[in-house]
C-alpha positions in Angstrom: -20.8 4.7 -15.3 -19.7 1.1 -14.8 -16.2 1.2 -13.3 -15.3 -2.4 -12.6 -12.1 -1.4 -10.9 -14.3 0.0 -8.1 -16.8 -2.8 -7.9 -16.8 -6.1 -6.0 -18.8 -8.9 -7.7 -21.8 -8.2 -5.4 -21.6 -4.5 -6.3 -21.6 -5.3 -10.0 -24.5 -7.8 -9.6 -26.6 -5.0 -8.0 -25.6 -2.5 -10.7 -26.5 -4.7 -13.7 -29.8 -5.5 -12.0 -30.6 -1.9 -11.4 -29.4 -0.6 -14.8 -30.3 -3.4 -17.2 -32.7 -5.7 -15.3 -30.1 -8.5 -15.7 -28.8 -11.0 -13.2 -25.8 -13.2 -12.3 -25.1 -14.4 -15.9 -24.2 -11.0 -17.1 -22.3 -10.1 -13.9 -20.3 -13.3 -14.0 -19.5 -12.8 -17.6 -18.2 -9.3 -17.2 -16.3 -10.0 -14.0 -14.6 -13.1 -15.5 -13.6 -11.4 -18.7 -12.4 -8.3 -16.9 -10.5 -9.8 -14.0 -9.6 -13.4 -14.9 -9.0 -12.9 -18.7 -7.7 -9.4 -18.2 -9.8 -7.8 -20.9 -10.5 -4.2 -20.1 -13.2 -4.1 -22.8 -15.2 -6.9 -21.2 -18.4 -5.6 -22.7 -17.3 -7.2 -25.9 -17.6 -10.7 -24.4 -18.6 -13.4 -26.8 -21.2 -14.7 -24.4 -23.3 -11.6 -24.9 -22.5 -11.0 -28.6 -26.2 -11.7 -29.7 -27.6 -9.0 -27.4 -26.6 -6.0 -29.5 -28.7 -3.5 -27.6 -27.2 -4.6 -24.3 -23.7 -4.4 -25.7 -24.4 -0.9 -27.0 -25.6 0.2 -23.6 -22.6 -1.5 -21.9 -20.2 0.2 -24.2 -21.8 3.6 -23.5 -21.7 3.0 -19.7 -18.3 1.4 -19.6 -15.4 3.3 -17.9 -11.8 2.2 -17.5 -9.6 5.0 -16.3 -6.8 3.6 -14.1 -4.3 5.9 -15.9 -1.7 4.8 -18.3 1.8 3.5 -17.6 4.0 6.5 -18.6 7.4 5.1 -17.6 9.0 1.9 -16.3 12.4 1.0 -14.9 13.6 -2.6 -14.6 16.4 -4.1 -12.5 16.9 -7.8 -11.7 13.2 -8.6 -12.0 12.1 -5.5 -10.0 9.9 -3.0 -11.8 9.1 0.5 -10.9 6.3 1.9 -13.0 4.9 5.4 -13.2 1.2 5.8 -13.8 -0.1 9.0 -15.3 -3.6 9.6 -14.1 -6.4 11.2 -16.2 -5.8 14.6 -14.6 -2.1 14.5 -15.4 -0.9 13.7 -11.9 1.5 10.7 -11.5 2.0 8.0 -9.0 4.7 5.3 -8.6 4.3 1.6 -8.0 6.9 -1.2 -7.5 6.7 -4.9 -8.4 8.9 -6.9 -6.2 9.8 -10.5 -7.2 10.4 -12.6 -4.1 11.6 -16.1 -3.9 8.1 -17.7 -3.7 5.8 -15.0 -4.9 5.5 -11.5 -6.3 4.4 -8.4 -4.4 3.2 -5.0 -5.7 3.7 -1.9 -3.6 1.0 0.6 -4.5 0.2 4.2 -3.8 -2.9 5.6 -2.1 -2.4 9.3 -2.7 -0.6 11.7 -5.1 2.0 12.9 -2.7 1.5 12.9 1.1 0.8 15.4 3.8 2.6 13.6 6.6 5.9 15.4 5.8 8.3 12.7 7.2 11.8 14.0 6.9 13.3 10.8 5.6 10.8 10.3 2.8 10.9 11.5 -0.8 7.1 11.5 -1.0 6.8 13.6 2.1 8.7 16.4 0.4 6.0 16.7 -2.3 3.1 17.5 0.0 -0.4 16.3 -0.8 -2.1 16.9 -4.2 -5.0 14.6 -3.7 -6.1 11.1 -2.7 -6.6 8.3 -5.3 -9.9 6.9 -6.3 -10.6 3.2 -5.7 -10.1 2.7 -9.5 -6.7 4.3 -9.4 -5.5 2.1 -6.6 -6.9 -1.2 -7.8 -5.7 -0.2 -11.3 -2.1 -0.4 -10.1 -2.6 -4.1 -9.3 -4.5 -4.6 -12.5 -1.8 -3.0 -14.5 0.9 -5.1 -12.8 -0.9 -8.2 -14.2 -2.2 -6.8 -17.5 0.7 -4.6 -18.6 3.6 -6.6 -17.1 2.1 -10.1 -17.0 3.0 -10.6 -13.3 1.2 -13.0 -11.1 0.7 -10.8 -8.1 0.1 -12.6 -4.8 0.7 -9.9 -2.3 -0.3 -6.2 -2.1 1.3 -3.6 0.2 -0.1 -0.1 0.6 3.4 1.3 1.2 3.8 3.5 -1.8 3.1 7.2 -2.0 0.6 8.5 0.6 -0.9 7.8 4.0 -3.6 5.1 3.4 -5.6 6.1 6.5 -5.9 9.7 5.0 -7.9 8.0 2.3 -9.6 5.4 4.5 -12.9 4.7 2.7 -11.4 4.4 -0.7 -8.6 2.2 0.6 -11.0 -0.2 2.3 -13.2 -0.5 -0.8 -10.0 -1.1 -2.9 -9.1 -4.0 -0.4 -12.6 -5.5 -0.8 -12.3 -5.3 -4.6 -8.8 -6.8 -4.7 -9.8 -9.6 -2.4 -12.9 -10.7 -4.2 -12.4 -14.3 -5.1 -14.2 -13.9 -8.4 -11.8 -11.1 -9.5 -8.2 -10.4 -8.6 -8.5 -13.0 -5.8 -5.8 -11.6 -3.5 -6.5 -12.9 0.0 -6.8 -10.3 2.7 -4.1 -12.1 4.7 -1.8 -11.1 1.8 -2.7 -7.4 1.9 -0.9 -5.0 4.1 -2.0 -1.5 5.1 0.9 0.8 6.4 0.3 3.9 8.4 2.5 6.6 9.9 0.5 6.0 13.1 -2.9 7.5 12.4 -4.7 6.6 15.6 -8.2 7.4 14.2 -7.5 5.2 11.2 -6.3 2.3 13.4 -9.4 2.5 15.4 -11.7 2.6 12.4 -9.9 -0.4 10.9 -10.3 -2.3 14.2 -14.1 -1.6 14.1 -14.5 -3.1 10.6 -13.7 -6.6 11.8 -11.3 -7.5 9.0 -8.9 -9.6 11.1 -7.0 -11.1 8.2 -5.6 -7.8 7.0 -2.1 -7.0 7.9 -1.3 -3.7 9.7 2.1 -2.0 9.6 2.9 1.0 11.8 5.8 3.2 10.7 7.4 4.1 14.1 11.0 5.2 13.3 11.6 6.7 16.8 11.2 5.3 20.3 10.5 8.6 22.0 8.2 11.6 21.3 10.8 14.2 20.9 12.7 12.3 18.2 9.5 11.2 16.5 8.4 14.8 16.3 11.6 15.7 14.6 11.4 12.9 12.1 7.6 12.9 11.6 6.3 16.5 12.0 2.6 15.5 12.3 3.4 13.4 15.3 1.7 14.9 18.3 3.8 15.1 21.5 2.8 12.5 24.0 1.0 10.4 21.4 3.5 7.4 21.5 1.8 6.4 24.7 -1.6 6.8 23.0 -0.4 4.9 19.9 0.8 2.1 22.1 -2.6 2.0 24.0 -4.4 2.0 20.6 -2.4 -0.9 19.3 -2.8 -2.9 22.5 -6.6 -2.7 21.9 -6.3 -3.7 18.2 -7.9 -7.1 17.6 -5.3 -9.5 16.3 -6.3 -12.8 14.8 -4.7 -15.8 16.5 -1.1 -16.3 15.2 -0.9 -12.8 13.7 1.3 -9.9 14.8 1.5 -6.2 14.3 4.3 -5.1 12.1 6.3 -2.1 13.3 8.6 -0.5 10.7 11.7 1.2 12.0 13.8 3.1 9.5 17.3 3.1 10.9 19.2 6.4 10.3 22.8 6.8 11.1 23.5 8.8 14.4 19.8 9.8 14.6 17.8 6.8 15.9 20.3 4.0 16.0 22.0 4.6 19.4 22.1 2.4 22.5 19.4 4.3 24.3 17.1 4.0 21.3 17.4 0.2 21.4 16.3 0.2 25.1 13.5 2.7 24.5 12.2 0.8 21.5 12.2 -2.6 23.3 10.4 -1.1 26.3 7.7 0.5 24.1 7.1 -2.8 22.4 6.8 -4.9 25.5 3.0 -4.9 25.8 2.5 -5.5 22.1 2.4 -8.7 20.0 4.6 -7.2 17.3 7.4 -7.8 14.9 9.9 -5.1 14.1 10.9 -4.6 10.4 14.3 -3.0 10.6 14.8 -0.9 7.5 18.2 0.8 6.8 17.5 4.3 5.6 17.5 4.8 1.8 19.0 8.1 0.6 16.7 10.7 -1.0 17.6 13.9 -2.8 19.0 16.8 -0.8 18.8 15.0 2.5 21.2 15.5 5.5 20.5 12.0 6.7 22.9 9.1 6.1 22.2 5.3 5.9 23.7 3.3 8.8 26.7 1.2 8.3 26.1 -2.5 7.9 27.8 -3.3 11.2 25.7 -0.7 13.1 22.5 -2.2 11.6 23.5 -5.7 12.7 24.4 -4.5 16.2 21.1 -2.7 16.6 19.3 -5.8 15.5 21.3 -8.1 17.8 20.6 -5.9 20.8 16.9 -5.9 20.1 16.9 -9.7 19.9 18.8 -9.9 23.2 16.0 -7.8 24.7 13.4 -10.3 23.5 12.2 -8.3 20.5 10.9 -10.2 17.4 12.8 -8.5 14.7 13.6 -9.0 11.0 16.0 -6.9 8.8 14.6 -5.7 5.5 17.0 -6.2 2.7 17.0 -3.0 0.6 16.0 -3.5 -3.0 15.7 -0.9 -5.8 17.8 1.8 -4.2 19.5 2.7 -7.5 16.0 3.0 -9.1 14.7 5.2 -6.3 12.2 2.4 -5.7 13.1 1.4 -2.2 11.3 2.3 1.0 10.9 6.1 1.3 12.2 6.9 -2.2 9.0 7.0 -4.2 8.0 10.3 -5.8 11.3 11.3 -7.5 10.0 10.2 -10.9 6.4 11.2 -10.4 6.2 15.0 -10.1 2.7 16.5 -10.1 1.1 16.9 -13.5 -1.7 19.3 -14.4 
């Protein structure tokens, strides 16, 4: 089958050569029609209308199964959309309109096995990982179905990207192909709960433009174990060592996400511990006020407490930015995805 959502241009060029004995003209035509003109049935291209036999073979081989948009919710330009996949499972994605560009937050799995206590997706457990087509399809649908000019992609939706490593990396290669979606790798972010093996594998691939975000959320092992059950005791030191060895392009920093939860990880000692842990790293902290999820005992911090935590970090020399929550009412903010995407079957 020809699944263009899983193929870079070079992959497609090799496929049309092997299957049909054709070269760059056919590959360029299909890729342009599919990705630039957003025509899922690119095999109908006018440029090959006289080759009826070829068009028939293409039609038979063609496969476009990103799932269908089952539901969508809008608020002030933000869109959360639910994709129903071919097996009935559902995933959620969010289009975020920012001042200078638009970003789409995509999912890499149906559910997640990490079990983070503050995350709606973590309550679902893991059903399965997504295919390359199902991940790239979320970006394609953001453009095709909603007409959004997407500049940035963040793998911060449902799932742990490094639990689906090979598919995620191929999805990045497809998204960043200049002949296709043309989203530069410097505008793509992979977010991990701290999978050390995944960080090492990414480092070995020599993709220095990709952005890496590590979801930390606690500055000591005991608290991190409580918030993120798959955290192994003692591994904050190993995580720090792994990140110290991570190859950063000149001028780039690691992003460290810290979900601030009232009276849990927002106390004075936590500020000190976090600043100390960050000292050897070239990193920026994204401070994210906790977003409420269903049946949770946690509470969001007060605005004043968030500001105080941030100010203390800055005083200790930490590069920090505060994330402005968006989409809370739609259950579309950080940690809230999954409420509208129960497993199908």
